[in-house]
DRENDOFI-717496 format. One line per 4 residues: their letters; for each residue x, y, z of C-alpha. Coordinates in nm, 2 decimals. Layout:
N
a	X Y Z  ...
***
This chain:
908
mckk	11.29 11.61 13.11  11.52 11.47 13.38  11.60 11.65 13.68  11.90 11.83 13.70
slrm	12.06 11.58 13.93  11.99 11.29 13.70  12.16 11.41 13.39  12.46 11.26 13.26
kiav	12.75 11.35 13.02  12.69 11.07 12.75  12.91 10.97 12.43  12.73 10.79 12.17
igqs	12.91 10.52 11.96  12.72 10.41 11.67  12.58 10.51 11.34  12.24 10.47 11.11
lfgq	11.88 10.65 11.16  11.81 10.44 11.48  12.14 10.60 11.62  11.99 10.95 11.51
evyk	11.68 10.89 11.68  11.86 10.77 12.03  12.08 11.08 12.01  11.80 11.31 11.95
elrr	11.59 11.16 12.25  11.88 11.17 12.46  11.89 11.53 12.43  11.55 11.61 12.47
eght	11.57 11.39 12.80  11.82 11.70 12.89  12.15 11.45 12.89  12.51 11.64 12.79
ivgi	12.60 11.47 12.45  12.98 11.49 12.50  13.10 11.31 12.14  12.94 11.13 11.86
ftip	13.18 10.83 11.74  13.05 10.74 11.41  13.18 10.58 11.10  13.38 10.79 10.82
dkdg	13.17 10.95 10.55  13.11 10.70 10.28  13.15 10.82 9.88  13.12 11.17 10.07
kadp	12.82 11.12 10.28  12.79 11.16 10.66  12.62 10.89 10.83  12.26 11.02 10.98
late	12.41 11.01 11.32  12.69 11.26 11.26  12.47 11.49 11.01  12.22 11.54 11.29
aekd	12.51 11.57 11.53  12.68 11.84 11.33  12.38 12.08 11.26  12.35 12.08 11.69
gipv	12.73 12.15 11.72  12.83 11.86 11.90  13.23 11.73 11.84  13.16 11.43 11.60
fkfp	13.46 11.23 11.58  13.48 10.96 11.23  13.72 10.70 11.35  13.84 10.44 11.06
rwrv	13.90 10.19 11.35  13.97 10.20 11.71  14.19 9.87 11.71  14.49 9.77 11.55
kgqa	14.61 9.40 11.53  14.37 9.36 11.85  14.54 9.62 12.02  14.38 9.99 12.14
ipev	14.50 10.26 11.94  14.60 10.51 12.22  14.56 10.84 12.00  14.20 10.75 11.96
vaqy	14.13 10.62 12.32  14.28 10.92 12.41  14.05 11.15 12.23  13.75 10.96 12.37
katg	13.86 11.01 12.71  13.92 11.38 12.68  13.54 11.38 12.62  13.49 11.27 13.02
aeln	13.21 11.05 12.95  12.98 10.92 13.16  12.79 10.69 13.01  12.86 10.50 12.69
vmpf	12.52 10.44 12.47  12.57 10.21 12.20  12.26 10.20 11.96  12.40 10.06 11.68
csqf	12.77 9.99 11.64  12.92 9.83 11.35  13.28 9.87 11.47  13.49 9.67 11.73
ipme	13.55 9.90 12.04  13.82 9.84 12.30  13.75 9.76 12.68  13.97 10.07 12.70
vidf	13.66 10.28 12.60  13.39 10.02 12.75  13.51 10.05 13.08  13.60 10.39 13.10
pkhg	13.27 10.58 13.20  13.18 10.57 13.56  12.84 10.43 13.46  13.01 10.16 13.20
siiy	12.83 10.11 12.85  12.53 10.00 12.74  12.43 9.84 12.41  12.11 9.77 12.20
hpsl	12.06 9.44 12.04  11.77 9.36 11.83  11.70 8.98 11.99  11.59 8.86 12.33
lprh	11.92 8.78 12.47  12.08 8.52 12.50  11.93 8.39 12.19  12.05 8.53 11.87
rgas	12.40 8.66 11.98  12.60 8.82 11.72  12.54 8.97 11.40  12.21 8.96 11.18
ainw	12.01 8.86 11.46  11.65 9.02 11.31  11.74 8.78 11.03  11.78 8.46 11.22
tlih	11.47 8.56 11.43  11.31 8.51 11.15  11.53 8.19 10.96  11.43 7.99 11.29
gdkk	11.03 8.07 11.29  11.07 8.22 11.62  10.74 8.32 11.74  10.86 8.59 11.98
ggft	11.11 8.83 11.90  11.26 9.22 12.07  11.53 9.36 12.15  11.75 9.36 12.43
vfwa	11.98 9.65 12.61  12.25 9.52 12.83  12.57 9.58 13.01  12.87 9.57 12.80
ddgl	13.18 9.32 12.86  13.43 9.17 12.70  13.21 8.89 12.59  13.02 8.88 12.25
dtgp	12.67 9.01 12.34  12.72 8.84 12.67  12.70 9.10 12.93  12.41 9.16 13.22
illq	12.08 9.23 13.09  11.94 9.58 13.16  11.62 9.53 13.00  11.45 9.38 12.72
gecd	11.11 9.44 12.50  10.94 9.17 12.38  10.66 9.13 12.05  10.49 8.85 11.86
vean	10.65 8.76 11.53  10.37 8.76 11.26  10.35 8.51 11.00  10.47 8.72 10.68
dtvn	10.69 8.95 10.89  10.99 9.05 10.72  11.33 9.23 10.83  11.17 9.55 10.73
tiyk	10.85 9.51 10.88  10.90 9.36 11.22  11.22 9.67 11.23  10.96 9.92 11.15
rflf	10.66 9.81 11.37  10.84 9.73 11.67  11.24 9.69 11.70  11.30 10.08 11.57
pegv	11.04 10.27 11.76  11.02 10.05 12.06  11.43 10.00 12.06  11.46 10.40 12.09
rgtv	11.22 10.41 12.38  11.38 10.09 12.52  11.71 10.28 12.48  11.62 10.60 12.64
eavr	11.44 10.44 12.91  11.76 10.22 13.00  11.99 10.57 13.03  11.70 10.70 13.25
liae	11.69 10.41 13.47  12.07 10.43 13.49  12.07 10.79 13.58  11.79 10.69 13.87
gkap	12.02 10.47 14.01  11.77 10.20 13.93  11.93 10.00 13.65  11.95 9.61 13.68
ritq	12.26 9.40 13.60  12.06 9.05 13.54  12.30 8.77 13.44  12.22 8.62 13.10
peeg	12.15 8.25 13.13  12.33 8.00 12.89  12.03 7.78 12.86  11.87 7.84 12.53
atye	12.16 8.08 12.41  12.26 8.04 12.03  12.48 8.23 11.83  12.50 8.29 11.44
giqk	12.73 8.44 11.20  12.66 8.71 10.97  12.47 8.59 10.67  12.66 8.59 10.31
kdna	12.52 8.60 9.97  12.74 8.25 9.94  12.55 8.06 10.22  12.21 8.22 10.14
kinw	12.12 7.96 9.88  11.77 7.79 9.92  11.76 7.43 10.03  11.43 7.28 9.88
nqsa	11.42 7.00 10.05  11.22 7.14 10.34  10.85 7.27 10.43  10.66 7.58 10.27
ealh	10.70 7.74 10.60  11.04 7.66 10.64  11.12 7.78 10.28  10.97 8.10 10.38
nwir	11.11 8.15 10.69  11.46 8.14 10.51  11.32 8.34 10.22  11.21 8.62 10.47
ghdk	11.48 8.60 10.67  11.73 8.70 10.41  11.48 9.02 10.28  11.62 9.23 10.21
vpga	12.03 9.13 10.26  12.18 8.92 10.15  11.89 8.79 10.00  11.76 8.44 9.95
waei	11.85 8.30 9.60  11.80 8.02 9.40  11.94 7.87 9.04  11.68 7.96 8.74
egqk	11.76 7.94 8.37  12.13 7.97 8.47  12.16 8.21 8.66  12.09 8.33 9.02
vtfy	11.78 8.50 9.11  11.70 8.60 9.45  11.36 8.59 9.59  11.19 8.90 9.79
gsal	10.86 8.92 9.93  10.72 8.57 10.08  10.41 8.51 10.17  10.29 8.16 10.32
vdng	9.93 8.08 10.10  9.67 7.84 10.16  9.52 7.81 9.80  9.89 7.77 9.61
nnmn	9.81 7.44 9.42  9.48 7.61 9.28  9.65 7.91 9.14  9.65 7.94 8.75
gkpl	9.98 8.03 8.60  10.27 7.91 8.38  10.54 7.70 8.52  10.89 7.78 8.60
eilg	11.16 7.51 8.62  11.38 7.58 8.93  11.73 7.39 9.00  11.66 7.16 9.29
asrp	11.31 7.24 9.36  11.07 6.96 9.41  10.83 7.09 9.16  10.85 7.39 8.90
givt	10.72 7.71 9.06  10.41 7.87 8.88  10.40 8.21 8.78  10.06 8.40 8.84
kegl	9.89 8.71 8.85  10.00 8.72 9.22  10.34 8.66 9.18  10.58 8.31 9.19
vlfg	10.43 8.03 9.37  10.68 7.81 9.52  10.66 7.48 9.72  10.78 7.26 9.98
ndsm	10.85 6.90 10.01  10.50 6.86 10.24  10.30 7.03 9.90  10.22 7.36 10.08
allv	10.31 7.69 9.89  10.46 8.00 9.92  10.42 8.32 9.77  10.70 8.54 9.61
knlm	10.62 8.90 9.49  10.99 9.02 9.36  11.30 8.83 9.17  11.59 9.01 9.17
fedg	11.90 8.92 8.90  12.26 8.91 8.87  12.28 9.25 8.71  12.09 9.41 9.00
kmis	11.77 9.44 8.82  11.44 9.35 9.03  11.13 9.30 8.87  10.77 9.19 9.01
ashy	10.73 8.82 9.02  10.44 8.81 8.79  10.59 8.97 8.52  10.89 8.72 8.49
fcse	10.73 8.57 8.18  10.66 8.94 8.04  10.90 9.14 7.77  11.04 9.42 7.99
srav	11.07 9.65 7.71  10.82 9.94 7.79  10.78 10.29 7.53  10.92 10.59 7.69
melt	10.63 10.79 7.81  10.61 11.15 7.69  10.56 11.41 8.01  10.35 11.68 8.07
eeer	10.46 12.02 8.22  10.36 11.94 8.55  10.53 11.61 8.50  10.82 11.77 8.40
nfae	10.81 12.00 8.71  10.76 11.71 8.92  11.07 11.54 8.74  11.31 11.82 8.82
qikl	11.19 11.79 9.19  11.33 11.46 9.22  11.61 11.52 9.04  11.71 11.79 9.31
vwrs	11.63 11.49 9.57  11.84 11.26 9.40  12.11 11.49 9.36  12.09 11.60 9.75
iltn	12.10 11.21 9.80  12.40 11.12 9.58  12.67 11.36 9.71  12.88 11.27 9.55
vnqi	12.78 11.29 9.16  12.81 11.61 9.01  12.51 11.60 8.81  12.20 11.34 8.75
edst	12.17 11.24 8.40  11.90 10.99 8.28  12.13 10.70 8.30  12.23 10.77 8.67
dffk	12.21 10.46 8.87  12.11 10.50 9.19  12.26 10.24 9.40  12.60 10.29 9.16
sgaa	12.61 10.60 9.25  12.67 10.52 9.59  12.32 10.49 9.76  12.25 10.26 10.06
smdv	11.94 10.11 10.19  11.90 10.39 10.45  11.87 10.67 10.10  11.58 10.42 10.00
vrlv	11.38 10.54 10.29  11.47 10.86 10.23  11.39 10.87 9.87  11.05 10.69 9.97
eevk	10.97 10.98 10.19  11.11 11.27 9.98  10.88 11.17 9.66  10.57 11.15 9.88
rcas	10.63 11.52 10.03  10.66 11.62 9.65  10.34 11.44 9.56  10.14 11.27 9.82
acql	9.96 11.10 9.55  10.27 10.85 9.46  10.29 10.61 9.74  10.62 10.41 9.70
qned	10.72 10.09 9.83  11.08 10.04 9.86  11.06 9.76 9.63  10.98 10.03 9.37
vymn	11.33 10.19 9.41  11.49 9.84 9.37  11.29 9.75 9.07  11.39 10.11 8.92
tifq	11.74 10.19 8.99  11.80 10.44 8.69  11.64 10.76 8.68  11.45 10.81 8.38
dfiq	11.33 10.42 8.48  11.26 10.58 8.80  11.05 10.89 8.70  10.87 10.68 8.43
mcvr	10.76 10.43 8.75  10.65 10.76 8.94  10.43 10.92 8.61  10.28 10.62 8.57
klrg	10.15 10.60 8.93  10.07 10.93 8.90  9.85 10.87 8.62  9.75 10.53 8.79
eene	9.88 10.28 8.53  10.12 10.13 8.76  9.87 9.96 8.98  9.86 9.55 9.02
elii	9.78 9.45 8.67  9.39 9.45 8.65  9.27 9.10 8.54  8.93 9.16 8.33
dyve	8.74 8.87 8.17  8.58 9.06 7.92  8.28 9.02 7.73  8.35 9.17 7.37
knin	8.08 9.29 7.08  8.15 9.42 6.77  7.85 9.67 6.73  7.83 10.03 6.67
nmtv	8.13 10.01 6.41  8.36 9.95 6.73  8.46 9.64 6.99  8.31 9.71 7.32
kmph	8.44 9.52 7.60  8.22 9.44 7.92  8.33 9.33 8.22  8.09 9.12 8.37
qlfi	8.20 9.01 8.71  8.15 9.23 9.09  8.44 9.48 9.12  8.52 9.42 9.49
ngef	8.81 9.59 9.63  8.98 9.64 9.35  8.94 9.34 9.16  8.70 9.19 8.93
vdae	8.59 8.86 9.11  8.29 8.62 9.04  7.99 8.59 9.30  7.98 8.41 9.60
ggqt	7.89 8.01 9.48  7.96 8.15 9.16  7.59 8.30 9.11  7.49 8.47 8.77
ykti	7.17 8.60 8.58  7.14 8.73 8.23  7.11 9.08 8.14  6.88 9.14 7.84
nptd	6.95 9.38 7.54  6.58 9.60 7.51  6.60 9.62 7.14  6.51 9.30 7.05
gtvi	6.51 9.08 7.38  6.85 8.91 7.35  7.12 8.81 7.60  7.37 9.02 7.64
cdla	7.58 8.87 7.86  7.54 8.60 8.19  7.63 8.85 8.48  7.74 8.78 8.83
laqi	7.51 8.80 9.09  7.61 8.96 9.42  7.50 8.79 9.75  7.53 8.90 10.09
gdvd	7.86 8.73 10.14  7.99 8.96 9.86  7.83 9.25 10.01  8.02 9.17 10.33
kava	8.37 9.17 10.13  8.27 9.51 9.94  8.18 9.71 10.27  8.50 9.55 10.45
aake	8.69 9.66 10.17  8.55 10.02 10.17  8.61 10.03 10.55  9.00 9.95 10.54
afee	9.03 10.14 10.24  8.88 10.49 10.44  9.05 10.38 10.76  9.36 10.25 10.69
gewg	9.42 10.32 10.31  9.60 10.60 10.13  9.22 10.77 10.03  9.16 10.85 10.35
kmnp	9.50 11.01 10.41  9.55 11.16 10.05  9.57 11.51 10.02  9.22 11.66 9.87
rdrg	9.36 11.84 9.59  9.55 11.52 9.50  9.20 11.34 9.54  9.06 11.57 9.31
rliy	9.37 11.50 9.07  9.26 11.14 9.05  8.88 11.22 8.99  8.94 11.43 8.72
klad	9.17 11.18 8.58  8.87 10.96 8.57  8.70 11.21 8.44  8.92 11.24 8.15
lmeq	8.97 10.83 8.11  8.54 10.84 8.05  8.60 11.11 7.80  8.83 10.89 7.61
qqee	8.59 10.60 7.61  8.30 10.82 7.57  8.20 10.65 7.25  8.23 10.26 7.41
lati	8.02 10.43 7.73  7.74 10.53 7.52  7.75 10.21 7.35  7.73 9.98 7.64
esid	7.44 10.24 7.78  7.25 10.19 7.48  7.24 9.83 7.43  7.16 9.80 7.84
sgav	6.93 10.07 7.84  6.80 10.11 7.55  6.86 10.50 7.54  6.93 10.66 7.17
ytla	7.30 10.62 7.10  7.31 11.02 7.08  7.14 11.10 7.38  7.36 10.84 7.55
lkth	7.67 11.02 7.41  7.53 11.37 7.49  7.35 11.33 7.80  7.43 10.98 7.98
vgms	7.80 10.99 7.91  7.86 11.34 7.88  7.67 11.48 8.20  7.85 11.19 8.38
iqtf	8.19 11.34 8.28  8.11 11.68 8.35  7.99 11.60 8.70  8.31 11.42 8.80
ryfa	8.49 11.75 8.66  8.28 11.94 8.86  8.33 11.75 9.20  8.71 11.71 9.14
gwcd	8.72 12.09 9.17  8.55 12.11 9.50  8.78 11.84 9.72  9.00 12.14 9.78
kiqg	8.75 12.37 9.91  8.53 12.20 10.16  8.58 12.39 10.48  8.44 12.47 10.84
stip	8.40 12.79 10.96  8.54 13.01 11.28  8.23 13.09 11.56  8.19 13.36 11.79
inqa	8.09 13.22 12.15  7.96 13.36 12.43  8.08 13.19 12.75  8.12 13.25 13.09
rpnr	8.48 13.36 13.22  8.72 13.30 13.10  8.62 13.47 12.75  8.92 13.38 12.55
nltf	8.74 13.09 12.33  8.80 12.98 11.99  8.50 12.74 11.80  8.54 12.65 11.49
tkre	8.38 12.37 11.23  8.54 12.12 11.04  8.39 11.93 10.76  8.45 11.54 10.77
pigv	8.33 11.27 10.51  8.14 11.03 10.69  8.29 10.69 10.57  8.17 10.40 10.39
caiv	7.83 10.50 10.16  7.59 10.28 9.98  7.47 10.40 9.66  7.16 10.21 9.51
ipwn	7.08 10.38 9.13  6.79 10.30 8.88  6.80 10.19 8.55  6.68 10.48 8.38
yplm	7.01 10.69 8.35  7.26 10.39 8.48  7.56 10.59 8.43  7.47 10.93 8.48
mlaw	7.29 10.83 8.85  7.63 10.68 8.93  7.80 11.01 8.85  7.56 11.24 9.03
ktaa	7.63 11.07 9.36  7.93 10.89 9.30  8.12 11.22 9.20  8.03 11.43 9.55
claa	8.08 11.13 9.77  8.40 11.07 9.65  8.55 11.46 9.61  8.41 11.45 10.04
gntv	8.65 11.18 10.08  8.43 10.93 10.12  8.43 10.51 10.00  8.17 10.37 9.81
vlkp	7.97 10.07 9.77  7.72 10.11 9.50  7.46 9.87 9.33  7.32 9.95 8.98
aqvt	7.01 9.85 8.86  6.98 9.48 8.82  6.86 9.52 8.43  7.12 9.81 8.40
plta	7.47 9.68 8.56  7.72 9.71 8.21  7.81 10.07 8.23  7.89 10.08 8.62
lkfa	8.12 9.77 8.59  8.29 9.95 8.32  8.30 10.27 8.49  8.50 10.07 8.79
elaa	8.77 9.93 8.53  8.82 10.31 8.45  8.84 10.40 8.81  9.07 10.15 8.86
kagl	9.30 10.26 8.53  9.30 10.62 8.68  9.43 10.53 9.01  9.20 10.52 9.27
pkgv	9.33 10.29 9.51  9.13 9.99 9.61  8.86 9.96 9.80  8.75 10.32 9.73
inil	8.48 10.19 9.44  8.29 9.88 9.49  8.05 9.74 9.24  7.78 9.50 9.32
pgsg	7.51 9.40 9.03  7.24 9.21 9.20  6.88 9.21 9.33  6.74 9.49 9.55
tlvg	6.56 9.24 9.81  6.95 9.10 9.90  7.20 9.35 9.81  7.01 9.66 9.84
qrls	6.86 9.56 10.16  7.19 9.40 10.32  7.35 9.76 10.22  7.03 9.96 10.40
dhpd	7.09 9.71 10.71  7.51 9.70 10.72  7.64 9.84 11.08  7.93 9.94 10.85
vrkl	7.78 10.19 10.61  7.71 10.51 10.73  7.52 10.66 10.46  7.28 10.55 10.21
aftg	7.18 10.72 9.88  6.87 10.63 9.69  6.71 10.68 9.33  6.42 10.51 9.32
stei	6.02 10.43 9.38  5.90 10.59 9.69  5.76 10.27 9.80  6.15 10.14 9.78
gkhi	6.23 10.47 9.95  6.01 10.42 10.25  6.13 10.07 10.31  6.51 10.19 10.29
mksc	6.45 10.48 10.52  6.32 10.27 10.77  6.56 9.96 10.75  6.86 10.24 10.75
aisn	6.66 10.40 11.09  6.67 10.02 11.24  7.03 9.94 11.20  7.23 10.20 11.27
vkkv	7.05 10.54 11.23  7.26 10.59 10.89  7.24 10.88 10.72  6.99 10.88 10.42
slel	6.93 11.11 10.10  6.61 10.98 9.89  6.56 11.14 9.53  6.20 10.90 9.47
ggks	5.87 10.93 9.27  5.74 11.22 9.08  5.45 11.33 8.89  5.54 11.69 8.81
plii	5.32 11.91 8.66  5.36 12.17 8.38  5.11 12.43 8.34  5.08 12.59 7.98
fgdc	4.95 12.94 7.94  4.77 13.07 7.66  5.01 13.37 7.60  5.32 13.10 7.59
dmdk	5.56 13.10 7.26  5.33 12.85 7.09  5.59 12.64 6.91  5.86 12.64 7.19
avrm	5.60 12.50 7.41  5.50 12.23 7.17  5.85 12.15 7.15  5.97 12.15 7.55
gmss	5.61 12.00 7.64  5.69 11.70 7.41  6.05 11.70 7.55  5.91 11.72 7.91
vffn	5.70 11.38 7.84  5.92 11.18 7.60  6.27 11.28 7.65  6.46 10.92 7.69
kgen	6.15 10.82 7.63  5.99 10.91 7.91  6.21 10.70 8.15  6.29 11.03 8.32
ciaa	6.20 11.11 8.69  6.15 11.48 8.66  5.92 11.39 8.32  5.62 11.63 8.32
grlf	5.32 11.37 8.46  5.10 11.60 8.37  5.00 11.90 8.16  4.77 12.19 8.23
vedn	4.68 12.39 7.91  4.49 12.70 7.95  4.16 12.61 7.73  4.18 12.88 7.46
ihde	4.51 12.72 7.32  4.44 12.32 7.44  4.29 12.21 7.09  4.53 12.36 6.90
fvkk	4.84 12.21 7.15  4.71 11.91 7.09  4.66 11.89 6.74  5.03 12.01 6.68
vvee	5.17 11.77 6.95  5.01 11.47 6.74  5.18 11.62 6.43  5.49 11.63 6.57
ikki	5.48 11.28 6.71  5.42 11.13 6.42  5.72 11.25 6.26  5.95 11.06 6.56
kigd	6.12 10.75 6.44  6.12 10.45 6.68  6.38 10.19 6.63  6.72 10.09 6.71
pldr	6.89 10.33 6.95  7.25 10.26 6.78  7.05 10.40 6.45  7.18 10.75 6.41
stdh	6.89 10.86 6.25  6.62 10.72 6.53  6.43 10.92 6.80  6.30 10.71 7.05
gpqn	6.42 10.34 7.17  6.27 10.09 7.32  6.15 10.05 7.68  6.42 9.98 7.99
hrah	6.29 9.61 8.02  5.99 9.38 7.97  5.78 9.43 8.32  5.83 9.79 8.24
ldkl	5.67 9.78 7.94  5.39 9.57 8.08  5.32 9.82 8.33  5.30 10.08 8.06
vkfc	5.05 9.88 7.86  4.84 9.85 8.19  4.84 10.21 8.27  4.73 10.31 7.95
qtgv	4.47 10.04 7.94  4.36 10.21 8.28  4.30 10.56 8.09  4.10 10.44 7.85
nega	3.86 10.23 8.12  3.83 10.55 8.35  3.71 10.74 8.06  3.99 10.97 7.99
tlvy	4.06 11.01 7.58  4.31 10.83 7.37  4.43 11.07 7.14  4.71 10.89 7.01
ggkq	4.95 10.55 7.10  4.86 10.37 7.38  5.01 10.03 7.23  5.32 9.82 7.21
ierp	5.44 9.81 6.90  5.47 9.47 6.73  5.83 9.38 6.68  6.10 9.23 6.85
gfff	6.24 9.39 7.16  6.06 9.65 7.42  5.90 9.91 7.17  5.60 10.11 7.28
eptv	5.44 10.40 7.11  5.43 10.76 7.23  5.11 10.80 7.39  4.87 11.14 7.45
ftdv	4.57 11.11 7.68  4.34 11.44 7.69  4.01 11.52 7.91  4.20 11.38 8.23
qdhm	4.01 11.44 8.56  4.19 11.49 8.88  4.02 11.15 9.06  4.16 10.95 8.77
yiaq	4.46 10.70 8.85  4.63 10.85 8.55  4.66 11.17 8.65  4.76 11.08 9.00
eesf	5.02 10.82 8.92  5.36 10.84 8.77  5.36 10.67 8.42  5.77 10.65 8.37
gpvm	5.70 10.61 8.05  5.61 10.82 7.70  5.23 10.89 7.79  5.16 11.29 7.77
ilsk	4.87 11.34 8.06  4.67 11.68 7.94  4.45 11.91 8.10  4.23 12.20 8.05
fkss	4.21 12.52 8.24  4.09 12.85 8.22  4.28 13.21 8.23  4.07 13.29 8.52
evdd	4.19 12.98 8.72  4.54 13.06 8.80  4.54 12.99 9.18  4.26 12.68 9.10
vlrr	4.49 12.54 8.85  4.81 12.59 9.08  4.57 12.41 9.38  4.59 12.12 9.12
anat	4.92 12.14 9.01  5.01 12.08 9.39  4.77 11.82 9.50  4.98 11.55 9.46
eygl	5.22 11.36 9.71  5.53 11.47 9.50  5.74 11.75 9.44  6.04 11.67 9.20
asgv	5.98 11.91 8.92  5.75 12.14 8.76  5.72 12.40 8.50  5.55 12.70 8.35
ftqd	5.52 12.86 8.02  5.39 13.21 8.00  5.54 13.55 7.83  5.40 13.74 8.13
inka	5.75 13.75 8.38  5.47 13.86 8.69  5.29 13.56 8.63  5.62 13.33 8.59
lyvs	5.72 13.45 8.88  5.40 13.40 9.12  5.36 13.05 8.95  5.71 12.94 9.02
dkln	5.67 13.07 9.36  5.36 12.90 9.42  5.47 12.56 9.31  5.59 12.32 9.59
agtv	5.83 12.12 9.38  6.23 12.10 9.44  6.31 12.24 9.07  6.08 12.46 8.84
fvnt	6.15 12.53 8.50  6.01 12.84 8.35  6.00 12.89 7.93  6.20 12.54 7.94
ynkt	6.21 12.19 8.09  6.48 11.95 8.17  6.75 12.24 8.21  6.95 12.04 8.47
dvas	7.34 12.16 8.51  7.62 12.01 8.73  7.61 12.30 8.92  7.23 12.33 9.05
pfgg	7.10 12.14 9.34  6.85 11.86 9.21  6.58 11.73 9.47  6.23 11.69 9.55
fkqs	5.97 11.73 9.85  5.75 11.58 10.01  5.72 11.19 9.89  5.98 11.30 9.60
gfgk	6.22 11.25 9.88  6.53 11.50 10.03  6.85 11.56 9.99  7.04 11.71 9.70
dlgq	7.21 11.59 9.39  7.46 11.81 9.20  7.56 12.17 9.34  7.73 12.26 9.60
ealn	7.46 12.14 9.84  7.54 11.78 9.72  7.88 11.75 9.91  7.64 11.81 10.27
eylk	7.51 11.46 10.16  7.80 11.33 10.23  8.00 11.51 10.51  7.96 11.54 10.86
tkav	8.01 11.86 11.07  8.25 11.89 11.40  8.24 12.17 11.62  8.55 12.21 11.79
tiey	8.61 12.46 12.09  8.95 12.56 12.28  8.94 12.77 12.57  9.28 12.98 12.60
***
């Protein structure tokens, strides 16, 4: 606030949101506003300055004019003088004010002008700053005189003009906020008696008139930079134009580009241009007479219809969507917004035209903000309004954005295969910053179908430069993008929508999972894909339930303190997943990571990347903003290592071998002490007591080993069977194994598909040969099946001793390892079961509840199954002890892996 002696009586003469903000700040400074002099209402709508002042009870005058035939209107001047103003502040004024008013106050009159005077005197000053390609722009507050913007300078503010600035961007970034502050500062200097009067130099002075549509036609005989300056200098009003196919087409959203000559698209003849433009997926590429290029984003036709330049050759017809009840409620809210803006319209119809009903450019800004208030996930740009001026079109556009269907067109170079009674369409490039792109240097590798050993497709192979681009995109999306600013509930809606899209395409996802990983189709559909969908839906519900707590604290006096905690996202998270459940492992980690508000760079296993890339496509279609999800197929030694080392990655989640997990943990510590969660190897024990339900124990015991052809991190790596039922148990298991149908995973009758890849198959063969060499009894299997692909027989070993390799190491395949124990040796069998460095899962079968609880209490593993196995659920935390890792997937606890806690203490 100003000191009492420095307050003045001020008349504000002007209009617009700029004038409104200057008025509000002057009142906050403590000045008395004796009158607002603004333009008359237009189509029944008051100017924002008038609206604000009338709300405050300030006298508002709306003179249509101040002069007639060059002479001041006495009645108007008299009403003005009656206010007793000591200073006129003219923040933005389109009327001619007579000198009788300018010179009346004892402190005179000051005017805001959006250029660095004496350059660009006159109207359209911002436009001419850009048209001339000025490197510096700014504003001037000057003392009014009888000349045209020639009065003495009071103060100026200067800014850089960026290469792709438009009138809108430079105004929003600098001229509006700094201009308001500068105008208020000028008043403060006047009140303190410190305001200078610096005579404007004539050197460098320019004067340009108001730009009109007729003289905004593009002269193509110029450089690309000059063309760009001309187009951006006329954006949005009056609009630079050229003749295309017999009609005036106006250009908006210009930017200089370096690679215009290399862009692919369809040529477009433009009258007078030295060469045709090119309509590309990015927009319309134009060329100067220097062969350099610029890119235009939007085009407007003579009928006022604006389109994306990339859609020039596309049909504009689009089916009208049926709205859900929630969307209809949203449409009703927006109808009220339109009604509040279009005050001269009695009723908003589907056919109501925003601009033909009286809306102006300032109303566009208001509409964009009002829509954001109604639905924060609907992030509009001004161009969206200009391109959808009819109410029904506007609602359809908003709903498409909310559904994620209005994003920039996603260009995908699919690999298509007719398989499993459908056509599957598989992306095969990296997914970075919302786009499918080739790897740096065009590097590729072949991904193999384990069923027959054939090549599925050539796949982009990520390089270090690709990792850096993906991390940069994720960082920008987190720190600057809409994801980081999004309401948690809206974030949850997007994640839930992603789950819906996955469900809609679950058969295609399951088919891709089968041919890429060898998973039996029915299992892929139910578990690999089905549980992935459930996981995203579960964590979508957590988005708006992440909260801190208030904490009583004991402090020395004064003791009025408040301490509370906030749970905040970590930032950029790297996720590295294995090949056994490609989509499900992605879901287990990514869903919790996104729910917490983070962004993701994910490396799928090099041998099973295809469902991760299909997931990226669905994430984009669901409306997740660019940079939130990035998928990088590639090697662990290159991509995984770079993610571990990258200084901008703040968290790394890994599922894989203990050996690699240790290496990752070390790298994360050395680089920047990343937060780490690890789900590593296992050798899970299953103890089967003689009092068990034998049929169930056999059925579940087989599932514990052979589920997903043994490629299961919690597979029972060793079964301890009480001696009095051991032989019967083995006999029943072998009988059931003989019934297993091994073959094509897409065949609905197949029980057991191929192992995931050749190297893993070779490892299984070696593992079983080691067991035979050590003296274990091979009861069944142990060999590769002689047929194309990577098939291995379900295998059973008995008489396995504790010291043997196969008793201690994980096979990660369909190999059952059996040992006996006596009923009197409960504690001893528990010791043997726990005598491993792993602690991922375990199980017990018994009908004695006391024994079950005792054993489950003593087993040292993150999960204990009692009279069941493999029963995981999205709500139950999953993770191991010891060298099986730390941290949890699934359940509420999984969120902790992707959140940090901040404590705030306030003394009051």
